[in-house]
N, C-alpha and C positions, 0 to 999 in steps of 0.2 A: 508221127506226129512229130515233125521237127522240135528239137531242143534249141532253146534260144537263151544266149547268156549275155547278161548286162554286168555292171558292176555292182550296183548297190541294190537291198531290197526293196527299197523305196522306188526307185527306176523298174525293178522287175513287176512290183505289184501294178504300178501304172501302166506298164505295156501289155502286161497279161490282159488287162479290161480293155484295151483296143484288138487284141490278136483273136480273143475268145478263146476256146475249149480246143482249138485244133492244133496248139503250140504249148510245149513246156518252158516256162520262163525261169531261168534259175538265175542267181545272181553268183560272181565270183568274190565278191568282199574286196575289189580292187586287186593291185598286183599278187599275182598268187608265187611267184617266183620272184629272188633277189640271189644277189653274189654273197656268199658266205661271208664276214668278217674276221677273215684268215687270209695269211700270205699264200699268192697263186691262184686267186680267186680269177684274176687277170692273169694270163699267162704272156708275159711280153717276149718272153725265147721263143714263143711258137704261133707267131701270126695274131698277138693278142684274142687266143681262145679264151671263153668265159666259162666258168663252172657254175650252173645253177641250182638252186636250193630251194625246193617248195616248203615255206615257212609254216611251223608247227600250227598256226591257227588257219591256214589255207587248204590243208590235208583233205579235213571233211566237208570242204567245199567242193574240193577238185572229186573228190571220193561221190560226192552227190550228183554232180554233174557226168561221171563215170557211168556210175549205176542207171541215171536216165538213158543214156544212149546203149544201153544195153535193148531197151525196148524201141528207144525212138531211132532209126538210122539215119539220122540227118543233123548237123550242128550248123546253127547260124549266130556269127558272133557279133554282136549287135553292142560292144562297147564304144565310149565315146570318140566324137569324130576328131581326135588331134593325135598327137604323136603318143600320148600317153594312153592314150585308148588302143592306137594302133599295136602299143607295144603289150600289151594286156593281151590283146586277141593272139598275136604271135606266141607269147607265154601259153595260155592254156591249148593252142592248137599243139604247140610241142610238147607241152607236159602230157598231153591225152595220147598222144601217138606212142609218147614211151612208155604208157601203163597199157598199150594195144588196147585203149577204149574207143579207138578211131580205129576200122576197118579200111581194109583200100576201097572198099565200093562206097564207104560211106563220104557223102557229099559235104562239103565245108564251103562255107561262105562267109562274107563280111559284109555286112548293110551298116551304114551312118544315117544318121539324121540330125538335124541340127536343134530339132525343136521336140518336144515329146507330146505331140498330139497326134490324134487318129489320122489326119489326112497325112502327116510328116512319116508316121510309122507305116502306114499302107504303103506310101508311094516308094519308102526304102525297099519294102519288101520285095517290088516287083524289079527293082534294080540289084540284085546282088553282086558282088566282084569278090576278087581275093585279096589277102593281106597286102597291103602297100609294103613293099619289101624298102624303098629309100627312108620311107619313114620309120620302118623299124632299124635300119640303118643306123639314122639320127640318133635315135633312142640310146642303141649299144655305143655309139660311141660316146655321146654325155654320160652314159653311166659308167664305163669304162674310165672317161677322164676324171669323174668325181671320185671314183677308186682309188685310182692312181696317185690322186692328188689329195684326198684324204686317207689314205692308208700308208703313204708314207712321209706326207709331212707332219699329220698328226702326232706319230712318236718321236718326230725332231723336236717338236715343241715341247713333249713331254719330258723329254730328256734333257733340254736346255731351259726351258721355263717350267719348273713345277708350278702345278697348279692351271696348266693353260690345259683346256680341255679338246680342244679341234681346231682343224684348219679347214678349207674349203674353197673349190675355183670361185665359185661365185660370193659366199658370204664373207669370205675376207676380203675382197674387192669392195663389197658392200660397207663391211665395218671401216675401213680405211676411208670410208668418203665420211663416217660419223666422227672418228679422230681426227681428220684433218680440219674439218669445220669448227672441231672445239678447240683445235690448235688455234685457227685462225682468230675465234672469240677470242683466247687467251691474250693472243699478241695485238689485239687490236687498239688502237689509240683513238679515244674520240677526239673528233677535232670541232670546235667552236664555230659558231657562223650566226646572222642574224637577220630575222625577215620583220619589214614594215609592211602595216596595213594602216588602211585608212576609212573612215566611215564618212560619205559623201551622201549629198541630198540633192534630188531635183529642183527645178525651180517649183514644179507642183507639189513637195514637201513629202517625197517618198526618199528612204535612206536605202543606200546598198554600198557593198564594200568593194574595196579595190585595194592592189598590193603594188608595190613600189615595183616597178620593172627596169627603171633608169636614173642615173644620178650624175650630175654635171655632164649632162649630155652624151655620158656612156650606158651603153647596155650592162645591165648588173649580173654578175655570175652568182653562184650558191656563194661564195665565198669571200665575195669583196666587202662584205660588212663582216669584219672580224670578231669585235667586241663592241662592249656596250659605249663608248666613246664615239665610234662611227657610226652607230646606230641613233644615238641622241644628235647627231650633225645631220642625220637624213629627216631627221623627224622634224628636227629644226629648219631645214630646208625647204621642207613641205608647207610647215604651218607657216613662214613669211611668203607665201606667193599664193595669188589665184589660179585657180587653176579653170579648165574650161574641157569641155568634150569636143576632141579632133577628130576621132572616128567611131562611127557605130557599124559594126558589121555582121547581118545574120547570115549563116548559111544553112541549109537543110543538112541532114546527119541522117544516116540509119545503121540499125547492128543488126546482125545476122544471128540467125540461131550456131551453138554450138552443134557440133555432130553428133550422132548417136553414140553410146557408150560402147567403147570396148573394155577388156578387163583393167589395164592400168587406170584410163579414165572413171572407171566405176569405183575403182578402190580408191581414188584419189576422194572424189567427189562426197564418199559416202565417208570417208574420215574426216572430209572439210564439214559437213554439216550435220553428220551425228556421232564423229569421233571415234569411230568404227576403225577398229583396226583391218589389216589386210587380211587375216586368219578367220576373224570373225566376221568380215565382208563375205569371204568366198564360202563360208560355211551356209552363210543364208542364201547366197546366189544358187549353190547346190542342191540347197530343199526347195527353192522356187523351180530353178529347173526342172528338177525329179518330179516335182507335183504337176508338170505340163503349163506351168504359169507363164515362163521365159524360155528364152531361145539358149543356145550352150554359152557357158559363161566364162570360159578359156578360149580369147580370140585377139588377135589384131586387126582382126578386119571392122571396116566402120559404113561397107555398105549394106543396104537393105533389100531383101527380096520384092522384087516388083509389085507381087500380089500383097505385099506388106506395106510396102509405100502407099497403095490404093485404099488399103483398109485404113491407114490412119489418115489421108485426106479426107474419107467418108466419114471417119470420128470427129475430124476437126469440124468439119461442116455441120455436123448433126448438134455437137455441142456447143459451138461458138458463133456461127453463123460463117459464111461463104465470104465476107471482107476479112475473115483472117486466113483466108487459102489462098496460097499464091496462084498463080495462073498456069504453072506448070512444076512438076515434082523436083525436089531438090536433091541431088545426086552427090554423093560423097564418096570423094577418091580412097582406097585402101591404103593405109601406114606402110601394109605388113612389106617385107622385101621378099618374103618364104611363102609359100602357098601355103606350107602345112599348119598355120598357125590363122592363115588368114580366112578364118570364116565369118560369115553374117555378125553383122553387129550383136550386140545383147537388146533383147527387142521384148516385148510381149508377144505373146503368140496371139492373144486376141485382143485387139486396139479398143473395144469398146467395153473391156473389164479396168475397171478401176480398182483401187487399194480397197475400199469397199466391199467389194463384189468376190475377193479369195479367201477360202475357207483355210484359215490359220488363225491363230490365237497367238502366234509367235512375232512379238512386238517388233526384231530385228528384221525380218521376213518381210512384213506391212512394209515400215519406213522404207526399206532397198525396192520393193515393188513400187510404190508409190514415186520413187525417185525415177526408176526406169520408164516409168509410164509415162511422167510428164517429160522426162528428157526427148523420149521418141516422138510423142505428139508436136513438140515444141520443134524437133528439128526440120518439120515440114509444114510449119507455120509460115506465115507472112515475116518480115521483118520490122523490127519496131522503127517507127521514123518519129525524130527530133528536130528541133532548130537549135542551133548554138550561135549564142549571139557574143562578140567579144569588142568591146567598148574601151575605147583608148583614150586617155584622160591628162593633159599636160600643160604646163605654165609657159605664159607668153613668151618666157625667156629659153625654153627649148630646155633647162637644167634639171626640170623635173618630170617624168613620165610615171603614169599608173595605169593599171590595166583592169579591168572588171569584167568577168565571165559567168554566164550563165546557160540555163538549159532549159528548153519547156517540151514537152514530151506532146507530139502530136498522133500517134496512134502507137499503142502498147505491142502489138502484134504479140508475136511470140512470147513477151515478158508476161503476158498476162497468165501462163501457166509455169513458166519455169527460168531461172537466173542461173549461172555456172556460177559456183561460190569461188573465191580466192584465197589462195593461199596465204599470204602475209601482205594486208592492204597496204598500198603505199601511203605515206603521208605527203601531204601537198594541199595544193588548193583544189576546194572542191566546186568543180564547175556544173554541178548537178543543180544548184539553185535556181530559182527564177529570177531576174531583173525586173524592177519597174519600167515605165515606158522612158526612155533615154534617147533624146534628141540629136544630133551633131551640132557643135555650135553655141550649143547653151552653156551655161555656168555651171560646175559641179562648187558648189557651197560645202564647208564643211556640217556635218550632219547636226542635228538638233539633240538626237540621245547622246549616249555615253559607250565609250567603250570600257568603262571602270571596270564593270565586273568580269571582264575577260582579261581585262591587268590584274585584277585580285586573282582570280584562277590561276592565273600564270606564276603569279609571285608566291603562291602559297602552294605548288607544285613538287616535284621532285627539288631537291637540296640543289641540283646543278641550274635549277630554271630562275631567269631573271626577265624583266622587263621595263621599258620603258614608256611612260604616256605624257603627252603633248599638254599644255595648260588648258587646252579648250577639250580634254578629253576625246579628243577625234581623230588622234593618231597613234598608233600603238606599234612598240617595236619588241621583238619577241626572241630572245635567246633560245638557241636550238643548239644540239650536239649530235653529229654522224652517229649512228648505231650501227653496231657489230652485226656480221650477218646471221641471222639466227639459227639456232637450232633447227634440225630438219624432223619434220614430222612424219608419219610413216608416207603419208600423200606425196610431200615433197620428196621423200628419199626415193619413192618408186618413180616419180615424173624425173627428177634425175638421172637413175638407172635406165629407165626409158631413152633418154636425152642421149647416153652415153654409149646406148648398145650392149647394156651388161644384164644378161638375164633374159629370161621370157614370161610371158604372162603367166603361164603354169610355173613360175617357179618364186615370184615375189613373194607371195605370203608367206612362204615354207622357208625363205631365206630370212626373212625377218624375224620370224619366229624363233628360228635357229638361232640367230645372236643373240636374242633374249634369254632362251634357255642356257645358253652356254653362260649365262650373267656378264656376256662380254658389255651388254647396253643395256640400260634399263629408261624405263618410258613414265617420265613425269609430267602431269599436265599436256598432256598428249606430244611432248616433246622428247626424242631420244638424247639421252646422254651415256657417253661412253665410262665404262668402269675402269678402273684402275688396271685391272687384267686385259680387258679388250685393247686399252691405251700400249702396254708394253705387246700384246701379241702384235699388234699393227707396228710398231716401228720395229720389232723384230723381223717380220717377212720385208719391210722395207729397205730396211738394211741387209738381209741374206738372201731374199727372193723379190727383189725388186721388180722383175721382170714379169711374174706370175702373179702380184698384186698390181699389175699397169692395168690401166683404164685402156689404154689402146689394145692392147694384147690380147686383154680377156673379150672385147667387142670386135675384134678380128677372129678368135676362135670361134663366137657366136656365128658368125658370116660364114666361117668354114662349115659348119654345122649346118646351117640354113641349105649351105651348095650341095651337103647330103643328103639332106630330105628331098630337093629337088631331081635329084638324080644326077648331078654335076660333079661330084666329086666321090673319092673313094676315102671310105671312111678309116681303113686299114694305115692309110699312107697318112693320115691327120694325125693319129695316133703315133705312129713309127716318129713321124717328126716333132712332137711334142714329147713322148718319152726319150728321146735321144739327148735334148738339151736338161729335161726336169732332172733325169736321172743322175746327171753329173753335177746339178746344182747341190740335189740331196748328199750326193758322198762327199762334196767338198766340206759341206756345211758341218756332216756328221763328225767330221775330226777335229770340229773345235772344242774347245773345253770351254766349260759352263762361266769360268772366270775372264776368257775373251769374251763370250757374247755380250756379260754383264758391262763390262768397259766400254764395250762399243753402244750400247742401249743407256748406260748411265751419260754418255758424252752426248747421245744424242737428245736425251730428255732434259740436260743441264738446264737450261733456260725456264723449265717448267718446276725441277725437282728443286733449284737451287736459285731462287730469284734474290738481286739486290736487298741489302737490308737497308734499314734508315740511318743506321748509324755509320754506315759504310764499313762493316766488320765483315769477315771472310764470310760467305753464305753457305759455305761446307763445314765451319767450323760446329761441330755438335754443342747446343746449347745445355746440357745437363752436365758432362765433365769439363767443357773446353778445352780439352788438346784433341782430343780425337776426330779426325775429319767423316764426312756423312758421305754414306754412298750408297748406291740403289742397289737390292738386295730381293731375293725372289723365295715366297714360301708356295705351299699348296693351294693357299687361298688369295694368292695375286701376288704384285710386287708392293714394297714398303722401302721407306729409307731408314736405314740403321748406321750406327755408330762404328767406326773401324776399329776401336778398342773394344770390342764384343770378346771374352764375356764379362771384362771389367766393366763395362759400360754399356748397360742393355736398353741405351735410347733407341727408340723406335717412333717413326710416326709414317701415315699414310701418303702416299704420292698426293703432291698438290695440298699437304697437309700444311701449318702458320704454326712455325716455332716462335710466334711473339712475345711479347710479355705477359699474355695470360695463355701461354702453351707450356711445355714441360718447365717445371721450376722446381727449387727446391723449397719446402713449404717451412720446415722446422727440424728440432729432435723431439721426439719421446723422453720419458721422464730417464730411459737408461743412457741416453745419447744416441740414441738410434735416429739416422738422420732420415726422416719424412718426404719423399719428394712424389709430385704429381708429373705422370706420365703419358704419352700417346702409343696405342698400341694399333694392331692390325685392326681390333674388334671396339676400339675407343677408348677414350682417357681410363686410367686408373691411378689408384695411389700406392706407393711401395714404402715397405719399412727396410732401412737400410740396402745393402749390396748383395749380389750373389757373390757367393764364396764355396771353395771347397768343399769348406764343414757345411754350409749351408745353401745348397744349390738353388731352393725355390723359396725365396724371402717373403714374407707376409705380403699380398697382394688384394686389393680389392676393385672391383670395376664400380664408376660412377655410376647411381640407380638415374631409372628415367626422370628426367625433371632436373636433376643437378646439371651444373653446366660447372667446365673448366674453370672458366673465369673468375666465379664465385667460389672456388673453393679455397678451404682455410686450413689451418694445422688441425684446430678444434675438429671440424668435419672428417679430414683425413682421419685422426685418431678413433671417431666414432665408428666411421667404415670398417678400420682396421679391429675392432675389438669384438665385432661380431664374428660367431651369432650372441645376441642376445637372450640370457635368461629370464623370460616373463615370471616363472615360479612353479611351483609343484602343482599338478593336478590333484583336485579333490578324491580323486583314486588312484593316485599312485601315478608317478612319473614326471620327468621335466619337463617344463613346456618352453620352446626356444623359437627366435625370428630371427630370419634372416633372409638375403637373396640368394636366388638360384637363376638357372637359365631360363626360367618361366617367368620369373619376376619375385616379387616379395611373399614369402609364405611362413606359415606356423608348422614346427613339428612337434609328435608327441607319439608316445608309445605308451599304452599301460601292460601292467605285468604281465597280462595274459595273451598278451597280443604277440603274432610271429615278426611283425615288422612294424614300423611306425606308419601313422597317419598324417598327410602332408594336406593341409588347408590355405588355400590363396586369399593373398590378403590385396585389394585394391588398391590401397594407397600406401606408397612407399614408404610414409612417414609412421604408419601402423609399427613398422618392425622395429620402431625407436620408442613409440607411445604406446602400443595398445596395453590394455591392461588385462587382469586374470578373466573375468567375468566375462569380458567380450571373446576372451580366446578360448573360453571352454566353450561359450555358444557355437562357436563357428568351428569348433573341433566336432560338438555333438552332431551339427548339421552335416558334415561331410562323414561323418560316422554312417549315418541315417541313409544317405544317398551317395556312396560309393561312388558311381558311375556318372555322378551330375555333371556337367559342363557350364551349368548357370545359361542354359537355354529353355526358354520360354516351350512347356509341351503345345503341340500339334492341335491347332484347332477343326474342332469337326465340322464342318460341313452339313455333312448327311448322315441319317443312321439309316441303313439299308434292311435291318432286320436279323436273324439268325441264320447261319449257314444251314441250307434245307439239307445236306448230307451229314457234316461232322457238327455241328453244333458252334456257338459261337458267334459274337456280333461281328456283324462285316457294316464298317464304317467309310466314310470319304472324307479324310482328311487334308487341310492346307499344309504342305510342306514347303522347303527351302525353294524347290526348283518345281513348284506347283502342285494340283491338288492330287491325291493319290489314293488307291482302296488298302484298306488295312483288315486283314481276318488274322488274330492270333500273332504269330511272329512273321507273318508274310506282307510285305508293301509293294503292290503292284501298280505301275504307274497307268493310266486310263489311256485306255486307245485314243489313238491319233485324232484330233480333231472334234475329241468328245467331250463336253461340257460335262461340270460334275452331275447338276439338274437331268440330263438327259441318260444316267447309266442306271441300267435296269437290273435287278439280283441276277439273272443270267449272264447279263454282259461281266458283273463281278466275279462272280463264279469261275468262270472261263479263264478272264484275266488272272485269280488268284492260282487255279490249275497250270497255267501256262508257268508262272513265276516259278512255282514248286518244285517244277520239273528242273528248273536250271540248276548249275554248280553252285555251291556256297552254302551260306547257311539256311536258305530253304529247303535244302534236301531235308534237313532235320526234321521240319514242320512236314515234307513231303510223306516223310516216313509214317508220322503221326498221323496224318491223315488217310493215307492206305489204309493202316491197320483199324481205323476206326469204322472203315467200309464194312469191315468181317463182321457175321452176325455174331453178336454177344448179347449178354444183358445189359439194358440201358444203363442199369448203375454203374456196373463193372467194365463200361466202355474207356471212361476218362483213366481207369488204370490201367488198363492193359496199353492204351496209347503211351500213358506216361511210361511204363516197363518197355516197349517197342523203342522209345526214344532213348532211355539211358541206354539200351543194346545196343542202339545203331551208333552212339557216341563211341562205346569200346572200341570197336574195327578201327575208328577213325583214328584214336589217340594212339593207339598201336601202331598204325602205319605212319603217323606222324612221328612216332619216334625210332621208326626204323624197324620195328620189331615184327 
C-alpha cells in the first residue's frame, strides 16, 4: 500500500477520499527542513553547499512518514505543482534517505495535479515522474540568495541602525517602492487649473451637459485656464455667443472581458473589491484549493484547460442563454516567462457550482470563490456592445467649442456577470451617461434648469475649491488642483512589483506581510504608509547598497533564476557572481562608523527632516534651547531628530514632526522656579520639570494622556500632570487609594494591610484620575477584588445545552465565542468539526471532540488527567475528590519541571 505525502492535513483528507483504502495519505505540514539561522549554513567557500536542518515541529511528521514506510514499501510525493512543492518533495526524499527509511528497492515517484478533484488525482497517479531537478535548483538558488542577503545584510543594519530588524532580497526593494512613493507625495506641489461646463438644451426641450474644449480658436489643454480670472473670461465668452451643433458622431464600440485569474490579479481584485490583504486572500484560496473547489492558486498562467473551457461555455449557455456565448472559445496567452510558474489559471473545478453550493461557512472563502467563479465564466462570454456618441458644439465665429459625450449599452454581454474593479478611479469627464436626441445643425440653447446646485457643492467643498457661475446659471467654471500620486494599496503594490518583474506569485503575500510585521510599514484604510524605521532603512540601503535594492538588478536576478528553473543556467554560477560583488559591498560598509552613516542619512533626509520655516530662521536650530543644531539620531525604536547640545538639552521629535508654535516650548515655572516645558519624544508629547543634570539625571516627566493635545497644553495642566499620582483618600479598611496613568491607561491602586501586593483597577475616562471620589473608587476596587482576572469581556453566549458528559459528568454546552461556536466541558474548549453547524452537533461528536482536545499539550492536559482518573472504578461520591487530588498531583511535577528541579 503506497504512502502518499502532501503538504497539509486538509489536502490529505480530500485526496484520501479519492484514492480509497489502497493508499496511506500523510501530511508533511509544509517544508520539513530549512537552513539553520547561523553562520556557514551556505558555504560560500565550497561551492555554496548548504547545511539543512529538520525543524523541531517537523520531526514528528517525518517520523510518521518513516514509520508508515516500514510497512508500505512505496513512496509517492504529491506536493504542490510549483517550485516550492518540488522543493518539499526533494527535502522529504533526502531526509527519508538519510534516516534510511527508504530502501534501495523502495520506488519513489512524484505526481502533480493542478486541482484536487477525483479525475485530476486519478489521472496524476497514472503519470508519475521523478523530482524535477531544475525546479529544485531554482529553489536552492533562491533560498541561498535570501540567506546570503538576509544573514549578511541584517547584521550590518543592526550595527549601523539600532532598531532596524532585517533586510531581504525582495522585501527591501518592495519597501523602497513604498518609501519613494511617500517622498513623491511629500515633494508634490499642487498646480491649479480650471474647467468649464455648460448646460445646454435641444429644440425639443431636453437638457444635456457639454465641456469647453476650445477657446479663441485654439484647442484647450489641461492647464490653459490657470486661474479664476481666465475661467470667468471663458464663461463670459460662451455666454455672449449663440451655439450650434456642428457634428454628431455615433460609433459602435465593444468591450472584452478580462483574462481569468492568476495569483497577482486575484490578489489585486480581492483587495479592490473586499479590502483583503494578500495574505488573507491566499489563505482563503489555499483552503478552497485543498477542499477541491478551485485549481492551484499560485500561478502566472492565464490559459485554461480545453475541457474547462467547454464546461464554462456549457454553464454560460444553461444560465444565461446562447446569446451570451461567443461563436468560438476565447483563448488567453500565458504571461509567464518561465514554465515553472505557468500552471493553468485559477478557476473553479466545477463550473456549474456557484458560491451558494460550496460547503463552507467562512465568509472570506465564499466571497473569494464567488469572485473566481464569476471571473471565469465572464472570460468566456460575449463582449459588451455599446454605442458611443460625440457631439461637437461651436459658435458661428469659431471662437468657442464645446463637446458632449455619451454612451448607450446595446448588449451587456459579460458585464451581466462581472466587471473588473479599478485601483484609483481617474477623475475626468464621465461619458457613460446617455444623451438625448441631438441633430447636426440645430441650435444649442442654454439650459432651462440651473447648475446652481453644482456650483454650491463646489463652493462648499474643500478649502481650495472655488467656482464661477454665469448670470444665466447655465455655465459653470470649476477650480481643480493636480493630485499627488496615491499611496500604494496591497493591490497596486503587487501590480507594480509584477510590472517591474520583482518577486513571483508565491512571494507577494509573504513579502507584504514581512514588511508590516517588521514595523517598516503600516496599513491604514487599505493604504500603505512607511514608518520612520522603514524610511531610514531604505535611505541607508539606497546610499550604501544601491545596486541590491535596484529595480532592474532585482528583476534581472529573477530572470536568471527563471532560466535555472528552465534548465538553461547553472545556479552555482549565478550565486558565485552575486556573492563576489555583494560580499565586497558588505566588507566596505562594515568599516563605516555609525556617525558616518548618520551623516549620510541626515543629508539625504534633510528636506524632510528640516523643512523651511515660515519666519525664515534656520530650520536646524533647536526650538527648545535656541543654540543647538538638530541632527538625525537612531535608537532601538527607530529614528528621531535630537538636539546636538545633548545632554544639556534633551529636545527630541519624531522624523517628520513639526516644531511649530504648538510644538516644543516653555510653558512657565513652578513655585520653586523650575522651568516647565512641553517636549516631543519618540513615544509622543510629554511635559518635564527642569533639565537633566548630574545630580538629577531623571527630572520629573509625564506623558500627555489620551485626548490631551500638545496645542492645548498650559502651565496649569502640566503642573497637574506632574503632581501625579493623586491621593484619592484612605480606604475604609485601611490603606491609601491613589490614581495615576500607566502603560495601559488610567488606573486606581490600593493595598489592604493583609494583602501581599497592591490591587489595580482600570479607569475608562482619563479625567477620572483627577476627579474620581472615594465612593466610586471603593466600588471599583471591590469589583476588581471580586473578579481579579476579569477583562471586561462579556461572558460567552450559550447556543445549546447537550446535557451531562456520559462518562465523567459535568454539563456540555455549545457557546458562541470570538472566533465562532465551540464546545465547552469543564475546562476543555473544543472547536466544532469543520463544516458543522451548532444545531448538527450530537453528544457523540461533542465527546469525541473533547477527548481529542484533552490529549493536546497545554492546559487541556490537566483536565485530561482528571478525566482519566474519573474513569477508574470508585464510589460515585468519592470520584470528584479523587479527580481533584489527581489534578493537584499532576500539577506538582509540572511545577517542579518549570522550576528546573
